[in-house]
Structure formats: C-alpha cells, structure tokens
C-alpha positions as CSV (number, residue, x, y, z in Angstrom):
1,M,3.5,7.2,14.1
2,A,0.5,8.3,16.0
3,P,-2.0,5.4,16.7
4,I,-4.6,5.0,14.0
5,P,-8.0,4.2,15.6
6,A,-9.8,1.0,14.6
7,I,-12.3,1.6,11.8
8,P,-15.3,-0.7,11.8
9,G,-16.9,-2.1,8.6
10,G,-17.0,-0.3,5.3
11,A,-19.8,0.3,2.9
12,G,-21.8,-3.0,2.8
13,A,-18.8,-4.9,4.2
14,A,-18.6,-7.4,7.1
15,P,-17.1,-5.7,10.1
16,F,-13.4,-5.4,10.1
17,V,-10.9,-3.1,11.7
18,V,-8.0,-1.1,10.2
19,R,-5.0,-0.7,12.6
20,P,-1.3,-0.2,12.5
21,L,0.9,-3.2,11.5
22,E,2.1,-5.4,14.4
23,H,4.8,-8.1,14.4
24,A,2.1,-10.7,14.7
25,D,0.7,-9.6,11.3
26,L,3.9,-10.4,9.4
27,P,3.0,-13.9,8.2
28,G,-0.3,-12.7,6.8
29,L,1.4,-9.6,5.3
30,V,4.0,-11.7,3.5
31,A,1.2,-13.8,1.9
32,L,-0.8,-10.7,0.9
33,R,2.2,-8.8,-0.5
34,G,3.1,-11.9,-2.5
35,Q,-0.3,-11.9,-4.0
36,L,0.0,-8.2,-4.8
37,L,3.3,-8.7,-6.5
38,E,2.1,-11.7,-8.5
39,E,-1.1,-9.9,-9.6
40,T,0.8,-6.8,-10.6
41,A,3.3,-8.9,-12.6
42,S,0.4,-10.7,-14.4
43,L,-1.2,-7.4,-15.4
44,E,2.0,-5.7,-16.4
45,P,4.7,-8.2,-17.6
46,R,7.4,-5.6,-17.4
47,L,7.0,-5.6,-13.7
48,R,7.8,-9.3,-13.5
49,L,9.3,-10.7,-10.3
50,A,12.9,-11.7,-9.7
51,P,13.2,-15.5,-9.2
52,D,13.8,-15.1,-5.4
53,A,11.5,-12.1,-4.8
54,L,8.9,-14.1,-2.8
55,D,11.6,-15.8,-0.7
56,R,12.9,-12.3,0.3
57,L,9.6,-11.0,1.5
58,P,9.8,-12.0,5.2
59,G,13.1,-10.2,5.7
60,T,12.0,-7.1,3.8
61,L,8.6,-6.8,5.5
62,S,10.0,-7.3,9.0
63,T,11.7,-3.9,8.7
64,W,8.3,-2.2,8.0
65,V,7.0,-2.6,11.6
66,D,9.6,-0.3,13.2
67,Q,10.3,2.3,10.4
68,D,9.5,5.7,11.8
69,R,8.6,7.2,8.4
70,R,6.6,4.3,7.1
71,V,2.9,4.1,7.8
72,T,1.6,0.5,7.3
73,V,-1.9,-0.5,8.3
74,V,-3.7,-3.8,8.0
75,G,-7.4,-4.6,7.7
76,R,-8.5,-7.7,9.7
77,S,-11.8,-9.3,10.3
78,A,-13.3,-8.0,13.6
79,V,-12.6,-11.2,15.6
80,D,-10.7,-10.2,18.8
81,G,-10.9,-6.5,17.9
82,G,-8.9,-7.0,14.7
83,H,-5.8,-8.5,16.3
84,A,-4.2,-11.9,15.8
85,G,-7.5,-13.8,15.9
86,G,-9.0,-12.2,12.7
87,D,-8.1,-12.9,9.1
88,L,-5.8,-10.4,7.4
89,L,-8.0,-9.0,4.6
90,G,-5.7,-6.3,3.2
91,Y,-3.0,-3.7,3.8
92,A,-1.8,-0.4,2.7
93,T,1.6,1.3,3.2
94,G,3.2,4.6,2.6
95,L,6.3,6.6,3.3
96,Y,6.9,10.1,4.5
97,S,10.0,11.8,3.1
98,I,11.5,15.2,2.7
99,W,12.5,16.0,-0.9
100,P,15.3,18.3,-2.1
101,P,14.3,21.9,-2.2
102,V,13.6,21.9,-5.9
103,W,9.8,21.5,-5.7
104,R,7.5,23.7,-3.8
105,S,6.2,20.9,-1.8
106,Q,9.0,19.1,0.0
107,R,7.3,17.1,2.7
108,V,5.8,14.3,0.8
109,G,3.6,11.4,1.9
110,E,3.5,8.7,-0.7
111,V,1.1,5.8,-0.7
112,G,3.3,2.9,-1.9
113,E,0.9,-0.1,-2.0
114,V,-2.7,-1.0,-1.2
115,F,-4.0,-4.5,-1.5
116,V,-7.3,-6.2,-0.6
117,R,-7.9,-9.9,-1.1
118,P,-9.6,-10.2,-4.6
119,E,-12.8,-11.8,-3.3
120,L,-13.3,-8.9,-0.9
121,R,-12.8,-5.9,-3.2
122,R,-15.3,-3.2,-4.1
123,R,-16.7,-3.1,-0.6
124,G,-15.0,0.0,0.8
125,R,-12.1,-1.8,2.5
126,G,-9.3,-0.4,0.2
127,R,-10.6,3.1,0.7
128,L,-10.5,2.8,4.5
129,L,-7.0,1.3,4.3
130,V,-5.7,4.1,2.1
131,Q,-7.4,6.8,4.2
132,A,-5.7,5.5,7.3
133,V,-2.3,5.7,5.6
134,L,-3.1,9.2,4.3
135,D,-4.1,10.2,7.9
136,G,-0.8,8.8,9.2
137,L,1.3,10.5,6.6
138,S,-0.5,13.8,7.2
139,S,0.1,13.5,10.9
140,Q,3.8,13.2,10.2
141,G,3.7,16.6,8.5
142,A,3.3,15.8,4.8
143,D,2.1,18.8,2.8
144,V,1.5,16.8,-0.4
145,L,0.2,13.3,-0.8
146,R,1.1,11.2,-3.8
147,A,0.3,7.7,-5.0
148,P,2.2,6.2,-7.9
149,V,0.2,3.4,-9.6
150,A,1.1,0.9,-12.3
151,A,-0.7,1.9,-15.5
152,R,-2.7,-1.3,-15.7
153,L,-4.0,-1.3,-12.2
154,E,-7.4,0.2,-13.1
155,G,-9.0,-0.5,-9.7
156,N,-6.4,1.5,-7.9
157,L,-6.8,4.4,-10.3
158,G,-10.5,4.6,-9.5
159,L,-9.9,4.3,-5.8
160,L,-7.5,7.1,-5.8
161,R,-9.8,9.3,-7.8
162,T,-12.5,8.9,-5.2
163,L,-10.0,10.0,-2.5
164,G,-9.3,13.2,-4.4
165,F,-6.1,12.3,-6.3
166,T,-5.5,13.6,-9.8
167,P,-2.8,12.5,-12.3
168,V,0.2,14.8,-12.3
169,L,3.0,12.9,-14.0
170,R,3.2,10.1,-16.6
171,V,6.2,7.9,-16.7
172,F,7.1,6.3,-20.0
173,E,9.3,3.2,-20.2
174,R,11.1,1.2,-22.9
175,A,13.7,-1.5,-22.9
176,A,17.3,-0.4,-23.1
177,P,19.4,-1.6,-26.0
178,A,21.7,-4.4,-25.3
179,A,25.4,-3.5,-24.8
180,G,26.4,-4.3,-28.4
181,E,23.3,-2.6,-30.0
182,R,23.9,1.0,-28.9
C-alpha cells in the first residue's frame, strides 16, 4: 500500500492525524473494534456477537497490518505526530479484490468498517478516515468503491452519502427454519 500522508484536524476538530495502521496501534485497535462490534450488536440484535468474539480480536487484527490488499488507517491525536504517543480516536479499513468477470466492474475496493469514538463523532474525523481508505483502495487499482452498511447504522449512511456513495443493493434477511420445521 502506498503511504497515506498524515491529515491534520478535521472540521472543527482538535488536531489529529490519519495514517496507516502500525503494529504499535494494535492494542488500541482491538479496543475500538470491540466497541464497534458491541455498538453494532446493540443497534441490530441479529448481528449479535459470538461468546468468544472479543477474545479473538487480537489474533484477527494482528493479520491486518501486513495484508497487501487491506487498507487500514487509524486516527490519533496529534501528540508525537500521531504515532504511539497519541490516543487512538478511530479507524477505517477496506479491502481490494478482483471479482469474477460477471460484473462490469471487477476491481472492487470495499470499505469494511469505520469507527470513531462516540464522544468525538460529527467533527469530520470519520470522513477523513474513510477518504484515506478510499484513496488507498483507488491507488491499488479499484475501479469501483463500495461500502456495505448495517441498516440501522444511520450515521454511517449519512457519512457515505456525503462522500458520493449511493445505494445500489438491499439485502433482506430472515431466520432459517429449524431442521425439523422445513
């Protein structure tokens, strides 16, 4: 992944920098991703967590740092240029992939997650994080950018609209019948 330049501030926000994920960020990323998963589960009970989900986060997230096709950025307070001395304020991640030649756009960059600590939202930080991921995915060759969002995450829907995204697909879900009820 090409380096993503540090981005100071945000509209009305205290200075912070957005930069690629580093190994030193993993403890803070584990905490933030845990908050994201718990918040998502509280808003959409069908996305509830497996009992050991939070325990598995350190192992899962440690693989993100070195994945060539994953773009993960963190937002930190500007202490020490946004490196280990500053607080982790948020993160965003996305994946670049090549889809089967069924669709016209095969090289897909997909924003997977964006999270900013709740008390720091609505100050432009999420937008800067997502824009850095979009830039990273585009630099890998994506010719279409996507962002699936859980239906009840209204804040993310508004953020993505301001970045030029429009809904293309709706996914409907229901519980499957139990084995004896089919």
